[in-house]
mmCIF file as gemmi writes it, N, C-alpha and C atoms, coordinates in Angstrom:
data_model
loop_
_atom_site.group_PDB
_atom_site.id
_atom_site.type_symbol
_atom_site.label_atom_id
_atom_site.label_alt_id
_atom_site.label_comp_id
_atom_site.label_asym_id
_atom_site.label_entity_id
_atom_site.label_seq_id
_atom_site.pdbx_PDB_ins_code
_atom_site.Cartn_x
_atom_site.Cartn_y
_atom_site.Cartn_z
_atom_site.occupancy
_atom_site.B_iso_or_equiv
_atom_site.pdbx_formal_charge
_atom_site.auth_seq_id
_atom_site.auth_asym_id
_atom_site.pdbx_PDB_model_num
ATOM 1 N N . UNK Axp A 1 ? 10.13 21.543 3.575 1 0 ? 1 A 1
ATOM 2 C CA . UNK Axp A 1 ? 8.764 21.17 3.891 1 0 ? 1 A 1
ATOM 3 C C . UNK Axp A 1 ? 8.743 19.854 4.646 1 0 ? 1 A 1
ATOM 4 N N . UNK Axp A 2 ? 7.92 19.784 5.659 1 0 ? 2 A 1
ATOM 5 C CA . UNK Axp A 2 ? 7.805 18.563 6.441 1 0 ? 2 A 1
ATOM 6 C C . UNK Axp A 2 ? 6.843 17.601 5.759 1 0 ? 2 A 1
ATOM 7 N N . UNK Axp A 3 ? 7.279 16.359 5.644 1 0 ? 3 A 1
ATOM 8 C CA . UNK Axp A 3 ? 6.442 15.327 5.038 1 0 ? 3 A 1
ATOM 9 C C . UNK Axp A 3 ? 5.806 14.494 6.132 1 0 ? 3 A 1
ATOM 10 N N . UNK Axp A 4 ? 4.511 14.241 6 1 0 ? 4 A 1
ATOM 11 C CA . UNK Axp A 4 ? 3.823 13.386 6.963 1 0 ? 4 A 1
ATOM 12 C C . UNK Axp A 4 ? 3.425 12.053 6.343 1 0 ? 4 A 1
ATOM 13 N N . UNK Axp A 5 ? 3.72 11.893 5.044 1 0 ? 5 A 1
ATOM 14 C CA . UNK Axp A 5 ? 3.373 10.636 4.376 1 0 ? 5 A 1
ATOM 15 C C . UNK Axp A 5 ? 4.488 9.598 4.583 1 0 ? 5 A 1
ATOM 16 N N . UNK Axp A 6 ? 4.188 8.368 4.239 1 0 ? 6 A 1
ATOM 17 C CA . UNK Axp A 6 ? 5.184 7.303 4.291 1 0 ? 6 A 1
ATOM 18 C C . UNK Axp A 6 ? 6.278 7.626 3.286 1 0 ? 6 A 1
ATOM 19 N N . UNK Axp A 7 ? 7.534 7.638 3.702 1 0 ? 7 A 1
ATOM 20 C CA . UNK Axp A 7 ? 8.615 7.994 2.789 1 0 ? 7 A 1
ATOM 21 C C . UNK Axp A 7 ? 8.698 7.027 1.603 1 0 ? 7 A 1
ATOM 22 N N . UNK Axp A 8 ? 9.067 7.559 0.444 1 0 ? 8 A 1
ATOM 23 C CA . UNK Axp A 8 ? 9.3 6.736 -0.737 1 0 ? 8 A 1
ATOM 24 C C . UNK Axp A 8 ? 10.663 6.075 -0.62 1 0 ? 8 A 1
ATOM 25 N N . UNK Axp A 9 ? 11.037 5.277 -1.558 1 0 ? 9 A 1
ATOM 26 C CA . UNK Axp A 9 ? 10.254 4.975 -2.75 1 0 ? 9 A 1
ATOM 27 C C . UNK Axp A 9 ? 9.103 4.016 -2.452 1 0 ? 9 A 1
ATOM 28 N N . UNK Axp A 10 ? 8.07 4.138 -3.276 1 0 ? 10 A 1
ATOM 29 C CA . UNK Axp A 10 ? 6.942 3.221 -3.221 1 0 ? 10 A 1
ATOM 30 C C . UNK Axp A 10 ? 7.004 2.356 -4.468 1 0 ? 10 A 1
ATOM 31 N N . UNK Axp A 11 ? 6.47 1.156 -4.386 1 0 ? 11 A 1
ATOM 32 C CA . UNK Axp A 11 ? 6.479 0.249 -5.538 1 0 ? 11 A 1
ATOM 33 C C . UNK Axp A 11 ? 5.145 -0.453 -5.669 1 0 ? 11 A 1
ATOM 34 N N . UNK Axp A 12 ? 4.726 -0.609 -6.901 1 0 ? 12 A 1
ATOM 35 C CA . UNK Axp A 12 ? 3.542 -1.409 -7.224 1 0 ? 12 A 1
ATOM 36 C C . UNK Axp A 12 ? 4.006 -2.854 -7.136 1 0 ? 12 A 1
ATOM 37 N N . UNK Axp A 13 ? 3.552 -3.576 -6.105 1 0 ? 13 A 1
ATOM 38 C CA . UNK Axp A 13 ? 4.065 -4.925 -5.864 1 0 ? 13 A 1
ATOM 39 C C . UNK Axp A 13 ? 3.131 -6.027 -6.343 1 0 ? 13 A 1
ATOM 40 N N . UNK Axp A 14 ? 2.141 -5.677 -7.126 1 0 ? 14 A 1
ATOM 41 C CA . UNK Axp A 14 ? 1.236 -6.701 -7.64 1 0 ? 14 A 1
ATOM 42 C C . UNK Axp A 14 ? 0.037 -6.894 -6.738 1 0 ? 14 A 1
ATOM 43 N N . UNK Axp A 15 ? -0.55 -8.065 -6.788 1 0 ? 15 A 1
ATOM 44 C CA . UNK Axp A 15 ? -1.77 -8.298 -6.019 1 0 ? 15 A 1
ATOM 45 C C . UNK Axp A 15 ? -1.502 -9.193 -4.824 1 0 ? 15 A 1
ATOM 46 N N . UNK Axp A 16 ? -2.43 -9.168 -3.895 1 0 ? 16 A 1
ATOM 47 C CA . UNK Axp A 16 ? -2.272 -9.909 -2.648 1 0 ? 16 A 1
ATOM 48 C C . UNK Axp A 16 ? -2.912 -11.295 -2.686 1 0 ? 16 A 1
ATOM 49 N N . UNK Axp A 17 ? -3.301 -11.75 -3.867 1 0 ? 17 A 1
ATOM 50 C CA . UNK Axp A 17 ? -3.95 -13.049 -3.988 1 0 ? 17 A 1
ATOM 51 C C . UNK Axp A 17 ? -5.436 -12.984 -3.758 1 0 ? 17 A 1
ATOM 52 N N . UNK Axp A 18 ? -5.938 -11.823 -3.417 1 0 ? 18 A 1
ATOM 53 C CA . UNK Axp A 18 ? -7.361 -11.627 -3.206 1 0 ? 18 A 1
ATOM 54 C C . UNK Axp A 18 ? -7.856 -10.695 -4.299 1 0 ? 18 A 1
ATOM 55 N N . UNK Axp A 19 ? -8.478 -9.601 -3.911 1 0 ? 19 A 1
ATOM 56 C CA . UNK Axp A 19 ? -8.961 -8.636 -4.885 1 0 ? 19 A 1
ATOM 57 C C . UNK Axp A 19 ? -8.292 -7.286 -4.725 1 0 ? 19 A 1
ATOM 58 N N . UNK Axp A 20 ? -7.077 -7.26 -4.223 1 0 ? 20 A 1
ATOM 59 C CA . UNK Axp A 20 ? -6.377 -6.006 -3.996 1 0 ? 20 A 1
ATOM 60 C C . UNK Axp A 20 ? -5.064 -5.955 -4.759 1 0 ? 20 A 1
ATOM 61 N N . UNK Axp A 21 ? -4.754 -4.782 -5.287 1 0 ? 21 A 1
ATOM 62 C CA . UNK Axp A 21 ? -3.433 -4.496 -5.825 1 0 ? 21 A 1
ATOM 63 C C . UNK Axp A 21 ? -2.725 -3.671 -4.762 1 0 ? 21 A 1
ATOM 64 N N . UNK Axp A 22 ? -1.465 -3.968 -4.49 1 0 ? 22 A 1
ATOM 65 C CA . UNK Axp A 22 ? -0.775 -3.415 -3.332 1 0 ? 22 A 1
ATOM 66 C C . UNK Axp A 22 ? 0.334 -2.452 -3.761 1 0 ? 22 A 1
ATOM 67 N N . UNK Axp A 23 ? 0.442 -1.327 -3.034 1 0 ? 23 A 1
ATOM 68 C CA . UNK Axp A 23 ? 1.561 -0.402 -3.164 1 0 ? 23 A 1
ATOM 69 C C . UNK Axp A 23 ? 2.291 -0.439 -1.836 1 0 ? 23 A 1
ATOM 70 N N . UNK Axp A 24 ? 3.603 -0.685 -1.878 1 0 ? 24 A 1
ATOM 71 C CA . UNK Axp A 24 ? 4.381 -0.827 -0.653 1 0 ? 24 A 1
ATOM 72 C C . UNK Axp A 24 ? 5.582 0.115 -0.644 1 0 ? 24 A 1
ATOM 73 N N . UNK Axp A 25 ? 6.041 0.419 0.571 1 0 ? 25 A 1
ATOM 74 C CA . UNK Axp A 25 ? 7.279 1.156 0.776 1 0 ? 25 A 1
ATOM 75 C C . UNK Axp A 25 ? 8.257 0.194 1.442 1 0 ? 25 A 1
ATOM 76 N N . UNK Axp A 26 ? 9.431 0.714 1.75 1 0 ? 26 A 1
ATOM 77 C CA . UNK Axp A 26 ? 10.408 -0.125 2.45 1 0 ? 26 A 1
ATOM 78 C C . UNK Axp A 26 ? 9.932 -0.482 3.855 1 0 ? 26 A 1
ATOM 79 N N . UNK Axp A 27 ? 9.008 0.318 4.398 1 0 ? 27 A 1
ATOM 80 C CA . UNK Axp A 27 ? 8.532 0.078 5.763 1 0 ? 27 A 1
ATOM 81 C C . UNK Axp A 27 ? 7.217 -0.681 5.822 1 0 ? 27 A 1
ATOM 82 N N . UNK Axp A 28 ? 6.654 -1.041 4.668 1 0 ? 28 A 1
ATOM 83 C CA . UNK Axp A 28 ? 5.423 -1.811 4.672 1 0 ? 28 A 1
ATOM 84 C C . UNK Axp A 28 ? 4.423 -1.334 3.646 1 0 ? 28 A 1
ATOM 85 N N . UNK Axp A 29 ? 3.223 -1.807 3.78 1 0 ? 29 A 1
ATOM 86 C CA . UNK Axp A 29 ? 2.168 -1.515 2.823 1 0 ? 29 A 1
ATOM 87 C C . UNK Axp A 29 ? 1.714 -0.063 2.932 1 0 ? 29 A 1
ATOM 88 N N . UNK Axp A 30 ? 1.588 0.62 1.786 1 0 ? 30 A 1
ATOM 89 C CA . UNK Axp A 30 ? 1.112 1.996 1.741 1 0 ? 30 A 1
ATOM 90 C C . UNK Axp A 30 ? -0.392 2.004 1.512 1 0 ? 30 A 1
ATOM 91 N N . UNK Axp A 31 ? -0.855 1.226 0.543 1 0 ? 31 A 1
ATOM 92 C CA . UNK Axp A 31 ? -2.286 1.154 0.269 1 0 ? 31 A 1
ATOM 93 C C . UNK Axp A 31 ? -2.602 -0.074 -0.572 1 0 ? 31 A 1
ATOM 94 N N . UNK Axp A 32 ? -3.869 -0.385 -0.604 1 0 ? 32 A 1
ATOM 95 C CA . UNK Axp A 32 ? -4.375 -1.452 -1.457 1 0 ? 32 A 1
ATOM 96 C C . UNK Axp A 32 ? -5.471 -0.856 -2.319 1 0 ? 32 A 1
ATOM 97 N N . UNK Axp A 33 ? -5.431 -1.165 -3.604 1 0 ? 33 A 1
ATOM 98 C CA . UNK Axp A 33 ? -6.452 -0.697 -4.539 1 0 ? 33 A 1
ATOM 99 C C . UNK Axp A 33 ? -7.328 -1.89 -4.871 1 0 ? 33 A 1
ATOM 100 N N . UNK Axp A 34 ? -8.6 -1.773 -4.569 1 0 ? 34 A 1
ATOM 101 C CA . UNK Axp A 34 ? -9.524 -2.877 -4.785 1 0 ? 34 A 1
ATOM 102 C C . UNK Axp A 34 ? -9.756 -3.085 -6.262 1 0 ? 34 A 1
ATOM 103 N N . UNK Axp A 35 ? -9.663 -4.315 -6.692 1 0 ? 35 A 1
ATOM 104 C CA . UNK Axp A 35 ? -9.826 -4.682 -8.093 1 0 ? 35 A 1
ATOM 105 C C . UNK Axp A 35 ? -11.295 -4.908 -8.389 1 0 ? 35 A 1
ATOM 106 N N . UNK Axp A 36 ? -11.796 -4.257 -9.426 1 0 ? 36 A 1
ATOM 107 C CA . UNK Axp A 36 ? -13.198 -4.401 -9.812 1 0 ? 36 A 1
ATOM 108 C C . UNK Axp A 36 ? -13.264 -4.792 -11.285 1 0 ? 36 A 1
ATOM 109 N N . UNK Axp A 37 ? -14.033 -5.819 -11.592 1 0 ? 37 A 1
ATOM 110 C CA . UNK Axp A 37 ? -14.254 -6.235 -12.984 1 0 ? 37 A 1
ATOM 111 C C . UNK Axp A 37 ? -12.96 -6.389 -13.773 1 0 ? 37 A 1
ATOM 112 N N . UNK Axp A 38 ? -12.041 -7.122 -13.237 1 0 ? 38 A 1
ATOM 113 C CA . UNK Axp A 38 ? -10.811 -7.373 -13.978 1 0 ? 38 A 1
ATOM 114 C C . UNK Axp A 38 ? -9.614 -6.681 -13.378 1 0 ? 38 A 1
ATOM 115 N N . UNK Axp A 39 ? -8.644 -6.386 -14.192 1 0 ? 39 A 1
ATOM 116 C CA . UNK Axp A 39 ? -7.324 -6.011 -13.733 1 0 ? 39 A 1
ATOM 117 C C . UNK Axp A 39 ? -6.832 -4.678 -14.27 1 0 ? 39 A 1
ATOM 118 N N . UNK Axp A 40 ? -7.22 -4.279 -15.483 1 0 ? 40 A 1
ATOM 119 C CA . UNK Axp A 40 ? -6.612 -3.2 -16.241 1 0 ? 40 A 1
ATOM 120 C C . UNK Axp A 40 ? -6.478 -1.845 -15.59 1 0 ? 40 A 1
ATOM 121 N N . UNK Axp A 41 ? -7.56 -1.157 -15.341 1 0 ? 41 A 1
ATOM 122 C CA . UNK Axp A 41 ? -7.519 0.23 -14.868 1 0 ? 41 A 1
ATOM 123 C C . UNK Axp A 41 ? -6.834 0.341 -13.524 1 0 ? 41 A 1
ATOM 124 N N . UNK Axp A 42 ? -7.068 -0.574 -12.628 1 0 ? 42 A 1
ATOM 125 C CA . UNK Axp A 42 ? -6.513 -0.471 -11.295 1 0 ? 42 A 1
ATOM 126 C C . UNK Axp A 42 ? -4.988 -0.633 -11.292 1 0 ? 42 A 1
ATOM 127 N N . UNK Axp A 43 ? -4.422 -1.363 -12.257 1 0 ? 43 A 1
ATOM 128 C CA . UNK Axp A 43 ? -2.969 -1.461 -12.366 1 0 ? 43 A 1
ATOM 129 C C . UNK Axp A 43 ? -2.403 -0.081 -12.659 1 0 ? 43 A 1
ATOM 130 N N . UNK Axp A 44 ? -3.047 0.664 -13.546 1 0 ? 44 A 1
ATOM 131 C CA . UNK Axp A 44 ? -2.614 2.025 -13.842 1 0 ? 44 A 1
ATOM 132 C C . UNK Axp A 44 ? -2.713 2.893 -12.583 1 0 ? 44 A 1
ATOM 133 N N . UNK Axp A 45 ? -3.747 2.695 -11.773 1 0 ? 45 A 1
ATOM 134 C CA . UNK Axp A 45 ? -3.896 3.452 -10.531 1 0 ? 45 A 1
ATOM 135 C C . UNK Axp A 45 ? -2.739 3.173 -9.583 1 0 ? 45 A 1
ATOM 136 N N . UNK Axp A 46 ? -2.373 1.913 -9.407 1 0 ? 46 A 1
ATOM 137 C CA . UNK Axp A 46 ? -1.29 1.591 -8.474 1 0 ? 46 A 1
ATOM 138 C C . UNK Axp A 46 ? 0.049 2.114 -8.994 1 0 ? 46 A 1
ATOM 139 N N . UNK Axp A 47 ? 0.249 2.141 -10.303 1 0 ? 47 A 1
ATOM 140 C CA . UNK Axp A 47 ? 1.49 2.72 -10.841 1 0 ? 47 A 1
ATOM 141 C C . UNK Axp A 47 ? 1.565 4.206 -10.533 1 0 ? 47 A 1
ATOM 142 N N . UNK Axp A 48 ? 0.44 4.905 -10.698 1 0 ? 48 A 1
ATOM 143 C CA . UNK Axp A 48 ? 0.4 6.335 -10.4 1 0 ? 48 A 1
ATOM 144 C C . UNK Axp A 48 ? 0.623 6.581 -8.906 1 0 ? 48 A 1
ATOM 145 N N . UNK Axp A 49 ? -0.048 5.815 -8.071 1 0 ? 49 A 1
ATOM 146 C CA . UNK Axp A 49 ? 0.113 5.954 -6.623 1 0 ? 49 A 1
ATOM 147 C C . UNK Axp A 49 ? 1.568 5.694 -6.228 1 0 ? 49 A 1
ATOM 148 N N . UNK Axp A 50 ? 2.177 4.658 -6.781 1 0 ? 50 A 1
ATOM 149 C CA . UNK Axp A 50 ? 3.554 4.332 -6.404 1 0 ? 50 A 1
ATOM 150 C C . UNK Axp A 50 ? 4.542 5.403 -6.864 1 0 ? 50 A 1
ATOM 151 N N . UNK Axp A 51 ? 4.198 6.17 -7.886 1 0 ? 51 A 1
ATOM 152 C CA . UNK Axp A 51 ? 5.07 7.249 -8.368 1 0 ? 51 A 1
ATOM 153 C C . UNK Axp A 51 ? 4.889 8.549 -7.585 1 0 ? 51 A 1
ATOM 154 N N . UNK Axp A 52 ? 3.866 8.645 -6.744 1 0 ? 52 A 1
ATOM 155 C CA . UNK Axp A 52 ? 3.531 9.896 -6.06 1 0 ? 52 A 1
ATOM 156 C C . UNK Axp A 52 ? 4.702 10.537 -5.305 1 0 ? 52 A 1
ATOM 157 N N . UNK Axp A 53 ? 5.454 9.812 -4.475 1 0 ? 53 A 1
ATOM 158 C CA . UNK Axp A 53 ? 6.569 10.471 -3.774 1 0 ? 53 A 1
ATOM 159 C C . UNK Axp A 53 ? 7.609 11.028 -4.734 1 0 ? 53 A 1
ATOM 160 N N . UNK Axp A 54 ? 7.883 10.321 -5.814 1 0 ? 54 A 1
ATOM 161 C CA . UNK Axp A 54 ? 8.857 10.788 -6.796 1 0 ? 54 A 1
ATOM 162 C C . UNK Axp A 54 ? 8.358 12.025 -7.531 1 0 ? 54 A 1
ATOM 163 N N . UNK Axp A 55 ? 7.06 12.036 -7.869 1 0 ? 55 A 1
ATOM 164 C CA . UNK Axp A 55 ? 6.475 13.195 -8.543 1 0 ? 55 A 1
ATOM 165 C C . UNK Axp A 55 ? 6.504 14.425 -7.641 1 0 ? 55 A 1
ATOM 166 N N . UNK Axp A 56 ? 6.166 14.247 -6.367 1 0 ? 56 A 1
ATOM 167 C CA . UNK Axp A 56 ? 6.197 15.355 -5.415 1 0 ? 56 A 1
ATOM 168 C C . UNK Axp A 56 ? 7.618 15.905 -5.285 1 0 ? 56 A 1
ATOM 169 N N . UNK Axp A 57 ? 8.569 15.035 -5.12 1 0 ? 57 A 1
ATOM 170 C CA . UNK Axp A 57 ? 9.957 15.468 -4.98 1 0 ? 57 A 1
ATOM 171 C C . UNK Axp A 57 ? 10.438 16.214 -6.229 1 0 ? 57 A 1
ATOM 172 N N . UNK Axp A 58 ? 10.074 15.702 -7.409 1 0 ? 58 A 1
ATOM 173 C CA . UNK Axp A 58 ? 10.484 16.36 -8.657 1 0 ? 58 A 1
ATOM 174 C C . UNK Axp A 58 ? 9.896 17.765 -8.756 1 0 ? 58 A 1
ATOM 175 N N . UNK Axp A 59 ? 8.615 17.911 -8.418 1 0 ? 59 A 1
ATOM 176 C CA . UNK Axp A 59 ? 8.004 19.245 -8.45 1 0 ? 59 A 1
ATOM 177 C C . UNK Axp A 59 ? 8.667 20.181 -7.451 1 0 ? 59 A 1
ATOM 178 N N . UNK Axp A 60 ? 8.934 19.685 -6.261 1 0 ? 60 A 1
ATOM 179 C CA . UNK Axp A 60 ? 9.57 20.525 -5.244 1 0 ? 60 A 1
ATOM 180 C C . UNK Axp A 60 ? 10.973 20.95 -5.687 1 0 ? 60 A 1
ATOM 181 N N . UNK Axp A 61 ? 11.692 20.078 -6.366 1 0 ? 61 A 1
ATOM 182 C CA . UNK Axp A 61 ? 13.027 20.418 -6.855 1 0 ? 61 A 1
ATOM 183 C C . UNK Axp A 61 ? 12.974 21.462 -7.971 1 0 ? 61 A 1
ATOM 184 N N . UNK Axp A 62 ? 11.889 21.475 -8.736 1 0 ? 62 A 1
ATOM 185 C CA . UNK Axp A 62 ? 11.751 22.439 -9.831 1 0 ? 62 A 1
ATOM 186 C C . UNK Axp A 62 ? 11.389 23.843 -9.348 1 0 ? 62 A 1
ATOM 187 N N . UNK Axp A 63 ? 10.722 23.952 -8.23 1 0 ? 63 A 1
ATOM 188 C CA . UNK Axp A 63 ? 10.187 25.245 -7.803 1 0 ? 63 A 1
ATOM 189 C C . UNK Axp A 63 ? 11.226 26.36 -7.708 1 0 ? 63 A 1
ATOM 190 N N . UNK Axp A 64 ? 12.448 26.115 -7.238 1 0 ? 64 A 1
ATOM 191 C CA . UNK Axp A 64 ? 13.429 27.204 -7.213 1 0 ? 64 A 1
ATOM 192 C C . UNK Axp A 64 ? 13.815 27.713 -8.613 1 0 ? 64 A 1
ATOM 193 N N . UNK Axp A 65 ? 13.48 26.963 -9.642 1 0 ? 65 A 1
ATOM 194 C CA . UNK Axp A 65 ? 13.825 27.347 -11.012 1 0 ? 65 A 1
ATOM 195 C C . UNK Axp A 65 ? 12.772 28.239 -11.661 1 0 ? 65 A 1
ATOM 196 N N . UNK Axp A 66 ? 11.708 28.543 -10.926 1 0 ? 66 A 1
ATOM 197 C CA . UNK Axp A 66 ? 10.633 29.361 -11.486 1 0 ? 66 A 1
ATOM 198 C C . UNK Axp A 66 ? 11.186 30.721 -11.916 1 0 ? 66 A 1
ATOM 199 N N . UNK Axp A 67 ? 10.942 31.104 -13.165 1 0 ? 67 A 1
ATOM 200 C CA . UNK Axp A 67 ? 11.455 32.4 -13.627 1 0 ? 67 A 1
ATOM 201 C C . UNK Axp A 67 ? 10.698 33.558 -12.979 1 0 ? 67 A 1
ATOM 202 N N . UNK Axp A 68 ? 11.372 34.679 -12.817 1 0 ? 68 A 1
ATOM 203 C CA . UNK Axp A 68 ? 10.733 35.868 -12.232 1 0 ? 68 A 1
ATOM 204 C C . UNK Axp A 68 ? 9.666 36.411 -13.165 1 0 ? 68 A 1
ATOM 205 N N . UNK Axp A 69 ? 9.919 36.364 -14.452 1 0 ? 69 A 1
ATOM 206 C CA . UNK Axp A 69 ? 8.949 36.84 -15.429 1 0 ? 69 A 1
ATOM 207 C C . UNK Axp A 69 ? 8.587 35.671 -16.331 1 0 ? 69 A 1
ATOM 208 N N . UNK Axp A 70 ? 7.313 35.503 -16.562 1 0 ? 70 A 1
ATOM 209 C CA . UNK Axp A 70 ? 6.863 34.393 -17.395 1 0 ? 70 A 1
ATOM 210 C C . UNK Axp A 70 ? 5.607 34.816 -18.134 1 0 ? 70 A 1
ATOM 211 N N . UNK Axp A 71 ? 5.416 34.214 -19.315 1 0 ? 71 A 1
ATOM 212 C CA . UNK Axp A 71 ? 4.178 34.506 -20.039 1 0 ? 71 A 1
ATOM 213 C C . UNK Axp A 71 ? 3.028 33.751 -19.372 1 0 ? 71 A 1
ATOM 214 N N . UNK Axp A 72 ? 1.82 33.98 -19.84 1 0 ? 72 A 1
ATOM 215 C CA . UNK Axp A 72 ? 0.648 33.411 -19.173 1 0 ? 72 A 1
ATOM 216 C C . UNK Axp A 72 ? 0.677 31.88 -19.16 1 0 ? 72 A 1
ATOM 217 N N . UNK Axp A 73 ? 1.184 31.255 -20.227 1 0 ? 73 A 1
ATOM 218 C CA . UNK Axp A 73 ? 1.263 29.787 -20.261 1 0 ? 73 A 1
ATOM 219 C C . UNK Axp A 73 ? 2.204 29.301 -19.161 1 0 ? 73 A 1
ATOM 220 N N . UNK Axp A 74 ? 3.374 29.907 -19.089 1 0 ? 74 A 1
ATOM 221 C CA . UNK Axp A 74 ? 4.343 29.5 -18.072 1 0 ? 74 A 1
ATOM 222 C C . UNK Axp A 74 ? 3.819 29.766 -16.663 1 0 ? 74 A 1
ATOM 223 N N . UNK Axp A 75 ? 3.151 30.902 -16.473 1 0 ? 75 A 1
ATOM 224 C CA . UNK Axp A 75 ? 2.595 31.216 -15.157 1 0 ? 75 A 1
ATOM 225 C C . UNK Axp A 75 ? 1.589 30.148 -14.736 1 0 ? 75 A 1
ATOM 226 N N . UNK Axp A 76 ? 0.74 29.742 -15.675 1 0 ? 76 A 1
ATOM 227 C CA . UNK Axp A 76 ? -0.268 28.707 -15.377 1 0 ? 76 A 1
ATOM 228 C C . UNK Axp A 76 ? 0.413 27.387 -15.012 1 0 ? 76 A 1
ATOM 229 N N . UNK Axp A 77 ? 1.497 27.056 -15.707 1 0 ? 77 A 1
ATOM 230 C CA . UNK Axp A 77 ? 2.224 25.82 -15.421 1 0 ? 77 A 1
ATOM 231 C C . UNK Axp A 77 ? 2.773 25.846 -13.995 1 0 ? 77 A 1
ATOM 232 N N . UNK Axp A 78 ? 3.384 26.96 -13.587 1 0 ? 78 A 1
ATOM 233 C CA . UNK Axp A 78 ? 3.945 27.056 -12.24 1 0 ? 78 A 1
ATOM 234 C C . UNK Axp A 78 ? 2.844 27.081 -11.187 1 0 ? 78 A 1
ATOM 235 N N . UNK Axp A 79 ? 1.72 27.722 -11.48 1 0 ? 79 A 1
ATOM 236 C CA . UNK Axp A 79 ? 0.593 27.726 -10.551 1 0 ? 79 A 1
ATOM 237 C C . UNK Axp A 79 ? 0.052 26.312 -10.358 1 0 ? 79 A 1
ATOM 238 N N . UNK Axp A 80 ? -0.017 25.547 -11.453 1 0 ? 80 A 1
ATOM 239 C CA . UNK Axp A 80 ? -0.461 24.151 -11.359 1 0 ? 80 A 1
ATOM 240 C C . UNK Axp A 80 ? 0.505 23.326 -10.516 1 0 ? 80 A 1
ATOM 241 N N . UNK Axp A 81 ? 1.8 23.561 -10.687 1 0 ? 81 A 1
ATOM 242 C CA . UNK Axp A 81 ? 2.801 22.841 -9.898 1 0 ? 81 A 1
ATOM 243 C C . UNK Axp A 81 ? 2.663 23.173 -8.413 1 0 ? 81 A 1
ATOM 244 N N . UNK Axp A 82 ? 2.504 24.464 -8.079 1 0 ? 82 A 1
ATOM 245 C CA . UNK Axp A 82 ? 2.322 24.859 -6.681 1 0 ? 82 A 1
ATOM 246 C C . UNK Axp A 82 ? 1.057 24.24 -6.096 1 0 ? 82 A 1
ATOM 247 N N . UNK Axp A 83 ? -0.026 24.217 -6.882 1 0 ? 83 A 1
ATOM 248 C CA . UNK Axp A 83 ? -1.296 23.643 -6.41 1 0 ? 83 A 1
ATOM 249 C C . UNK Axp A 83 ? -1.153 22.136 -6.174 1 0 ? 83 A 1
ATOM 250 N N . UNK Axp A 84 ? -0.425 21.445 -7.048 1 0 ? 84 A 1
ATOM 251 C CA . UNK Axp A 84 ? -0.226 19.999 -6.88 1 0 ? 84 A 1
ATOM 252 C C . UNK Axp A 84 ? 0.589 19.704 -5.627 1 0 ? 84 A 1
ATOM 253 N N . UNK Axp A 85 ? 1.617 20.512 -5.38 1 0 ? 85 A 1
ATOM 254 C CA . UNK Axp A 85 ? 2.42 20.339 -4.165 1 0 ? 85 A 1
ATOM 255 C C . UNK Axp A 85 ? 1.562 20.581 -2.93 1 0 ? 85 A 1
ATOM 256 N N . UNK Axp A 86 ? 0.785 21.645 -2.95 1 0 ? 86 A 1
ATOM 257 C CA . UNK Axp A 86 ? -0.09 21.957 -1.811 1 0 ? 86 A 1
ATOM 258 C C . UNK Axp A 86 ? -1.086 20.833 -1.565 1 0 ? 86 A 1
ATOM 259 N N . UNK Axp A 87 ? -1.652 20.293 -2.607 1 0 ? 87 A 1
ATOM 260 C CA . UNK Axp A 87 ? -2.619 19.198 -2.473 1 0 ? 87 A 1
ATOM 261 C C . UNK Axp A 87 ? -1.937 17.967 -1.868 1 0 ? 87 A 1
ATOM 262 N N . UNK Axp A 88 ? -0.744 17.649 -2.349 1 0 ? 88 A 1
ATOM 263 C CA . UNK Axp A 88 ? -0.032 16.493 -1.834 1 0 ? 88 A 1
ATOM 264 C C . UNK Axp A 88 ? 0.382 16.67 -0.378 1 0 ? 88 A 1
ATOM 265 N N . UNK Axp A 89 ? 0.613 17.914 0.029 1 0 ? 89 A 1
ATOM 266 C CA . UNK Axp A 89 ? 1.034 18.202 1.389 1 0 ? 89 A 1
ATOM 267 C C . UNK Axp A 89 ? -0.15 18.452 2.326 1 0 ? 89 A 1
ATOM 268 N N . UNK Axp A 90 ? -1.374 18.321 1.792 1 0 ? 90 A 1
ATOM 269 C CA . UNK Axp A 90 ? -2.564 18.501 2.619 1 0 ? 90 A 1
ATOM 270 C C . UNK Axp A 90 ? -2.944 19.953 2.837 1 0 ? 90 A 1
ATOM 271 N N . UNK Axp A 91 ? -2.454 20.835 1.966 1 0 ? 91 A 1
ATOM 272 C CA . UNK Axp A 91 ? -2.739 22.247 2.11 1 0 ? 91 A 1
ATOM 273 C C . UNK Axp A 91 ? -3.654 22.767 0.997 1 0 ? 91 A 1
ATOM 274 N N . UNK Axp A 92 ? -4.074 21.876 0.124 1 0 ? 92 A 1
ATOM 275 C CA . UNK Axp A 92 ? -4.963 22.262 -0.964 1 0 ? 92 A 1
ATOM 276 C C . UNK Axp A 92 ? -6.219 21.421 -0.931 1 0 ? 92 A 1
ATOM 277 N N . UNK Axp A 93 ? -6.952 21.459 -1.997 1 0 ? 93 A 1
ATOM 278 C CA . UNK Axp A 93 ? -8.167 20.651 -2.08 1 0 ? 93 A 1
ATOM 279 C C . UNK Axp A 93 ? -7.803 19.184 -2.124 1 0 ? 93 A 1
ATOM 280 N N . UNK Axp A 94 ? -8.599 18.39 -1.474 1 0 ? 94 A 1
ATOM 281 C CA . UNK Axp A 94 ? -8.358 16.942 -1.466 1 0 ? 94 A 1
ATOM 282 C C . UNK Axp A 94 ? -9.109 16.286 -2.595 1 0 ? 94 A 1
């Protein structure tokens, strides 16, 4: 699959001294999360954002392991994984 996003790894690098929490890659800034009413929730957001390339890669690596036959719980799990990959690749709902 072709990736159009900034290659990982991404890291939560803290704040920029203003009101932004920054996520960066080796090639520069990926995004800034605006801090509202303190610090707590947005730190969790930047950690999740910084893990996104790793999560996508892990899901993509798991897909060849999908069993041919699965019960309904397992089928739902694999469908969720496919939907998450599609969303991350811009092929699903945004």
